[in-house]
C-alpha positions as CSV (number, residue, x, y, z in Angstrom):
1,M,92.0,123.4,96.9
2,G,91.0,121.7,93.8
3,A,93.2,122.5,90.5
4,L,90.3,124.6,89.0
5,S,88.7,125.7,92.3
6,H,89.2,129.2,91.0
7,I,87.2,128.7,87.7
8,R,83.0,128.9,87.3
9,V,81.5,127.3,84.6
10,L,78.5,128.1,83.4
11,D,77.0,125.2,82.2
12,L,73.9,125.1,79.5
13,S,74.3,121.2,78.2
14,R,72.4,118.6,78.6
15,V,72.1,114.6,78.3
16,L,75.6,113.5,78.1
17,A,78.4,115.0,76.3
18,G,78.2,118.2,77.5
19,P,77.4,117.2,81.2
20,W,80.0,114.9,81.3
21,C,82.3,117.4,80.4
22,T,81.6,119.7,83.0
23,Q,81.4,117.0,85.9
24,M,85.0,116.1,84.8
25,L,85.6,120.1,85.9
26,A,83.7,119.6,88.8
27,D,85.7,116.9,89.9
28,L,88.8,119.3,89.7
29,G,87.4,121.7,91.7
30,A,85.5,124.3,89.2
31,D,82.1,125.7,90.5
32,V,79.7,124.0,87.6
33,I,76.4,125.6,87.9
34,K,74.3,123.7,86.0
35,I,71.1,126.0,84.1
36,E,68.0,123.8,83.7
37,R,64.0,124.2,82.7
38,P,61.8,125.6,85.3
39,G,59.8,122.4,86.5
40,A,61.9,119.7,83.8
41,G,65.0,120.0,84.1
42,D,67.9,118.1,82.0
43,D,66.3,115.9,79.1
44,T,68.0,113.0,81.2
45,R,65.7,113.3,84.6
46,Q,62.9,111.8,83.1
47,W,65.1,108.9,80.9
48,G,64.5,105.7,83.3
49,P,63.2,103.4,84.7
50,P,65.3,103.2,87.2
51,F,64.5,106.1,89.1
52,V,64.9,106.1,92.9
53,T,63.0,108.1,94.8
54,G,63.5,109.6,98.7
55,S,62.4,111.9,101.1
56,E,61.8,114.9,98.7
57,S,60.9,112.7,95.5
58,K,58.6,114.2,92.9
59,G,56.7,112.6,90.0
60,F,59.1,109.3,89.2
61,G,62.3,110.3,91.6
62,E,66.0,110.7,90.6
63,S,67.2,108.8,87.0
64,T,69.9,106.8,87.4
65,Y,70.9,108.1,84.0
66,F,71.0,112.0,85.1
67,L,72.7,111.0,88.5
68,G,75.6,109.1,86.6
69,A,76.6,112.4,84.9
70,N,75.8,115.9,87.2
71,R,77.9,114.8,90.6
72,G,79.7,118.0,91.7
73,K,76.9,120.8,90.4
74,R,74.9,123.2,91.6
75,S,71.4,123.3,89.5
76,V,70.1,126.6,88.7
77,T,66.3,126.5,86.5
78,V,66.1,129.4,84.5
79,N,63.7,129.7,81.9
80,L,65.5,130.9,78.5
81,A,62.3,131.6,76.5
82,D,61.5,134.6,78.7
83,P,63.6,137.6,78.4
84,Q,64.6,138.1,82.0
85,G,65.8,134.5,81.9
86,Q,68.3,135.3,78.7
87,A,69.3,138.9,80.9
88,L,70.1,136.5,84.3
89,I,72.3,133.9,82.0
90,R,74.2,137.3,80.7
91,E,74.7,138.5,84.1
92,M,76.5,134.7,85.3
93,A,78.2,134.9,81.8
94,A,80.0,138.5,83.1
95,V,81.3,136.8,86.3
96,S,81.9,133.1,84.9
97,D,85.1,131.9,82.9
98,V,83.4,128.8,80.7
99,V,80.1,128.6,79.1
100,V,79.4,124.6,77.7
101,E,76.2,124.5,75.4
102,N,74.8,121.8,73.1
103,F,71.9,123.4,71.7
104,K,72.1,123.6,67.4
105,V,74.1,125.6,65.8
106,G,73.2,129.2,65.6
107,A,69.6,128.7,68.2
108,L,71.3,130.6,71.2
109,V,71.7,133.7,69.1
110,R,68.4,134.9,69.4
111,Y,68.4,134.2,73.3
112,G,71.6,136.6,72.6
113,L,73.7,134.0,74.4
114,D,75.6,133.4,71.3
115,Y,79.5,133.3,71.6
116,P,79.7,137.2,69.5
117,T,76.7,138.8,72.4
118,L,78.9,136.9,75.6
119,K,82.3,137.7,74.5
120,A,81.7,141.5,74.2
121,I,80.4,140.9,77.9
122,N,82.8,139.5,78.8
123,P,86.1,138.9,76.8
124,R,87.9,136.6,79.0
125,I,85.1,133.7,78.6
126,V,85.8,130.5,77.4
127,Y,82.8,129.1,75.0
128,C,82.9,125.7,74.2
129,S,79.8,124.7,71.8
130,I,79.1,120.9,71.2
131,T,77.0,120.1,68.3
132,G,76.5,116.6,66.4
133,F,78.8,117.8,63.6
134,G,80.2,120.9,64.0
135,Q,79.4,124.8,63.5
136,D,80.0,124.0,59.5
137,G,79.8,122.0,56.6
138,P,77.3,120.0,54.9
139,Y,75.7,118.4,58.4
140,A,76.1,121.1,60.4
141,D,71.8,121.3,60.4
142,R,71.4,118.5,61.7
143,A,71.0,116.9,65.0
144,G,73.3,114.5,66.3
145,Y,72.8,111.4,69.0
146,D,75.5,109.2,70.4
147,F,73.6,106.0,68.0
148,M,73.6,107.9,65.5
149,I,77.2,109.1,65.4
150,Q,78.5,105.5,66.3
151,G,76.8,104.1,63.2
152,M,78.1,107.4,60.8
153,G,81.5,107.3,62.6
154,G,82.7,103.7,61.7
155,L,82.4,102.5,65.4
156,M,79.9,100.1,65.0
157,S,81.0,98.4,61.3
158,I,84.3,97.1,64.1
159,T,81.9,96.5,66.8
160,G,80.3,93.0,67.2
161,E,80.7,89.1,65.8
162,S,82.3,88.6,62.6
163,E,80.3,88.5,59.3
164,E,80.8,84.8,58.9
165,T,78.9,84.6,62.7
166,E,74.9,83.5,61.9
167,G,72.8,86.3,63.2
168,A,75.7,88.8,63.4
169,G,75.6,92.4,63.0
170,P,76.8,95.8,63.7
171,Q,76.7,96.6,67.7
172,K,77.0,99.9,69.3
173,V,79.1,100.1,72.5
174,G,77.4,99.2,75.6
175,V,77.7,103.1,77.0
176,A,77.2,106.4,74.6
177,M,80.8,106.3,73.7
178,A,80.5,109.0,71.3
179,D,79.2,111.5,73.7
180,I,81.8,110.4,76.4
181,V,84.9,110.8,74.4
182,T,83.4,114.2,73.3
183,G,82.6,115.1,76.7
184,L,86.4,114.2,77.7
185,Y,87.9,116.2,74.3
186,C,85.8,119.0,75.9
187,A,87.2,119.0,78.9
188,S,90.8,119.0,77.4
189,A,90.1,121.9,75.2
190,I,89.0,124.1,78.0
191,Q,91.4,123.7,80.2
192,A,93.8,124.3,76.9
193,A,91.9,127.5,76.6
194,L,92.2,128.4,79.9
195,I,95.7,127.9,80.0
196,H,96.0,130.2,76.4
197,R,93.9,133.0,78.4
198,E,96.4,133.1,81.2
199,K,99.1,133.8,78.5
200,S,96.9,136.4,76.5
201,G,93.9,137.6,78.6
202,E,91.9,136.4,76.2
203,G,88.9,133.6,75.8
204,Q,88.3,131.7,72.7
205,F,85.5,130.3,71.3
206,I,85.7,126.2,71.2
207,D,83.8,124.1,68.3
208,M,83.5,120.4,69.3
209,A,81.2,117.6,67.3
210,L,80.5,114.3,68.2
211,L,81.1,112.9,64.9
212,D,85.0,114.6,65.1
213,C,85.4,113.1,68.2
214,Q,84.1,109.1,67.5
215,I,86.5,109.7,64.2
216,A,89.3,110.5,66.3
217,V,89.1,107.8,68.8
218,L,89.0,105.0,65.6
219,A,92.7,105.0,66.6
220,N,94.8,102.2,65.1
221,Q,91.4,101.3,63.0
222,A,91.8,104.0,61.4
223,M,95.4,103.9,60.4
224,M,95.1,100.6,59.0
225,Y,92.9,102.5,56.3
226,L,94.7,105.5,55.9
227,A,97.9,103.7,56.0
228,A,97.6,100.4,54.4
229,G,94.5,100.8,52.6
230,E,92.5,97.8,54.6
231,V,88.9,98.2,55.5
232,P,88.4,97.1,59.1
233,E,86.2,94.6,59.7
234,R,83.8,93.3,62.8
235,M,86.5,90.5,64.6
236,G,84.0,89.9,67.6
237,N,86.6,90.1,70.6
238,A,89.7,89.4,68.7
239,H,92.3,92.1,67.8
240,P,93.1,92.8,64.5
241,N,96.6,93.6,64.8
242,I,97.7,90.7,67.8
243,V,97.2,87.1,68.0
244,P,95.9,85.6,70.8
245,Y,94.2,88.2,71.7
246,Q,90.1,87.8,72.7
247,V,88.0,85.7,74.6
248,F,88.5,81.9,75.5
249,A,85.8,79.7,76.4
250,T,86.6,77.8,79.5
251,Q,85.4,74.7,81.3
252,D,82.9,77.1,83.3
253,G,83.0,80.1,81.7
254,H,85.4,82.8,79.8
255,L,89.3,83.7,80.0
256,I,90.1,87.1,78.2
257,L,93.8,86.4,76.9
258,A,96.3,89.2,76.1
259,V,99.6,88.1,74.8
260,G,101.1,91.2,73.6
261,N,104.5,89.9,72.1
262,D,106.3,86.8,71.6
263,G,108.2,86.4,74.6
264,Q,104.9,86.2,76.3
265,F,103.7,83.6,73.1
266,K,106.5,81.2,74.3
267,R,106.0,81.5,77.9
268,L,102.1,80.5,77.5
269,C,103.0,77.8,75.3
270,D,105.6,76.3,77.9
271,L,102.5,76.4,80.8
272,L,100.1,74.6,78.3
273,G,102.6,72.1,77.7
274,R,102.5,73.1,74.0
275,S,106.2,74.3,73.8
276,E,106.6,73.4,69.8
277,L,103.6,75.9,69.1
278,A,105.9,78.9,69.7
279,T,108.9,77.4,67.3
280,D,106.4,76.4,65.0
281,E,107.0,79.0,61.6
282,R,103.1,79.6,61.5
283,F,102.9,80.9,65.2
284,A,106.9,81.8,66.4
285,K,106.0,85.5,65.3
286,N,103.3,87.8,66.0
287,K,102.8,88.3,62.2
288,D,102.7,84.6,61.3
289,R,99.9,84.1,64.1
290,V,97.8,87.0,62.6
291,A,98.3,85.4,59.3
292,H,97.2,81.8,60.9
293,R,94.7,82.6,63.1
294,S,92.4,80.1,62.6
295,E,94.8,77.4,63.6
296,I,96.3,78.5,66.7
297,V,93.0,79.8,67.9
298,R,91.7,76.2,67.1
299,I,94.3,74.9,69.0
300,L,94.0,77.1,72.4
301,S,90.4,77.1,72.2
302,A,90.6,73.1,72.8
303,I,93.3,73.5,75.7
304,F,91.6,76.5,77.5
305,H,88.3,74.4,77.6
306,E,89.6,71.6,80.1
307,R,89.7,74.2,82.8
308,T,87.8,76.3,84.6
309,T,88.3,80.2,84.4
310,D,89.8,80.6,87.9
311,Q,92.6,77.4,87.6
312,W,93.5,78.9,84.1
313,L,93.7,82.5,85.9
314,S,96.0,81.1,89.0
315,I,98.5,79.2,86.2
316,I,98.4,82.2,83.5
317,E,98.6,85.2,85.7
318,A,101.3,83.8,88.0
319,Q,103.7,83.6,84.9
320,G,103.2,87.9,84.3
321,I,100.9,86.9,81.1
322,P,97.6,89.4,81.1
323,C,94.9,87.8,81.3
324,G,91.7,88.5,82.9
325,R,87.8,87.0,83.8
326,I,84.9,88.9,82.2
327,N,82.9,90.9,85.3
328,R,79.1,92.1,85.6
329,I,78.9,95.7,86.5
330,D,78.3,94.7,90.1
331,Q,81.5,92.2,90.1
332,A,83.6,95.1,88.5
333,L,82.5,97.6,90.9
334,N,83.0,95.3,93.9
335,D,86.4,94.2,93.1
336,E,89.5,94.7,95.5
337,Q,91.1,96.7,93.1
338,V,88.3,98.9,92.3
339,A,87.9,99.4,95.9
340,H,91.9,100.3,96.7
341,R,91.7,103.2,94.0
342,K,88.4,104.5,95.6
343,M,86.4,104.7,92.1
344,R,83.5,105.1,94.3
345,T,82.6,107.1,97.1
346,Q,79.7,108.2,99.2
347,V,77.9,111.7,99.2
348,K,75.0,113.3,100.9
349,H,71.6,113.5,98.3
350,Q,69.4,115.9,99.3
351,S,66.3,113.7,98.9
352,L,68.0,110.3,98.9
353,G,70.3,110.7,101.8
354,A,73.8,108.5,101.6
355,L,74.4,107.9,97.4
356,D,76.9,106.1,96.5
357,V,78.5,107.9,93.2
358,L,81.7,106.9,90.8
359,T,84.6,109.1,91.2
360,S,87.4,110.7,89.0
361,P,90.0,108.4,87.7
362,M,92.6,110.9,87.6
363,H,95.1,110.8,90.5
364,L,96.8,114.0,91.0
365,S,99.2,114.0,94.0
366,A,99.1,117.8,94.8
367,T,95.8,118.5,93.3
368,P,93.7,115.4,93.9
369,P,90.1,115.3,92.1
370,K,87.3,115.1,94.8
371,V,83.3,115.1,94.4
372,L,82.2,118.0,96.7
373,R,78.6,117.7,95.9
374,A,76.3,114.9,95.4
375,P,74.3,115.3,91.9
376,P,71.7,118.2,92.6
377,M,67.8,117.9,92.3
378,L,66.2,120.1,90.1
379,G,66.4,123.9,91.2
380,E,68.3,123.0,94.5
381,H,70.7,126.1,94.2
382,T,68.6,128.4,92.1
383,E,68.2,131.0,95.2
384,E,72.0,130.3,96.8
385,V,73.2,131.0,93.1
386,L,71.5,134.4,92.2
387,S,72.3,135.8,95.6
388,E,75.5,135.0,95.8
389,L,76.5,135.8,91.9
390,L,74.3,138.3,91.2
391,R,73.5,139.7,94.5
392,R,69.6,139.3,94.0
393,S,67.2,140.1,96.9
394,D,64.6,137.8,98.8
395,A,62.4,140.1,97.1
396,D,63.7,139.8,93.4
397,L,63.9,135.9,93.6
398,A,60.3,136.1,94.9
399,A,59.2,138.1,91.6
400,L,61.2,136.4,89.4
401,R,59.6,132.7,90.7
402,S,56.3,134.5,90.7
403,A,57.0,135.4,87.1
404,G,58.0,132.0,86.0
405,V,62.1,132.8,84.8
406,I,62.9,130.8,87.6
């Protein structure tokens, strides 16, 4: 039994932040019911190529984007624009524990699916609303997307090669980081609200904003400005506070070196046959190396270019100095450590058959996360859920389908 196997989540969200949150809850055992538009579904079902086709594929097939954010869920198609569809959602909310939605501020009021309405039906409901900028403030009515938020939230200003590098400019992160961290914060907030409900018997409203979450994960870079008045800049693969902590070119590729303290730096210098660098007043302490970054990086760059990446890794790793290679996605997913930690598994998809998916990185000794279902096909569980939760008969379901409600 998963830690959340007693929890039912009504997922009205789409794209990534909300689905990432509910996927995490599903991994932990929650029954996540994903509500989708009849005939279209989550926007990301059309985000491709690539698409994967199977025995029951229609149109393009299954998008890899959708498959990556919706494992473990049940898909139910309901037309929210239809009053009967809205009534179905209210009935499901009455027997659910959590609602997650990412509509624009106030958009669900006209459907009677806003928090005050659902709270009146089910006072124990935990209602998580995800928007770009939150429920209030000067930007509340704006639409917010990950790319925009990475820019507005400062992340792009510190991502990419330095200003001195020819052709350099701000860069977004290679995955939708603002969406993903928002999803993670949402899952944590929802579980906190559920714990509060155990004590109080009451649910609550959770107001989550992509911009807030992006600001929150600026971490040490934000503190450089808040505490020291320094505005961080792009530094490529270098670290603003630690040296040497970056990528170095080798004879046949690249090496990541992450020297975290002066003891590691001394061992590195001994290994390289340059022990004098560790006693040089310019480099002996990390603060000195930061002040003389260009000089020590120039010296180390020349040394690391003399051997291959594998040769350096065998030498440096043996001395406990953090280092590593830069893997492609296929290399990372097939790494022996990744395999040992069971970070990928196989599930049975209704159309695609055996499907490899990622797993949760949370290793709990008593209630480990599990991938219990493949990402669902559009409307795969509509009849199952409505008959199970709402006791709808076959005749009722046929009438609802005929009317375009489901």
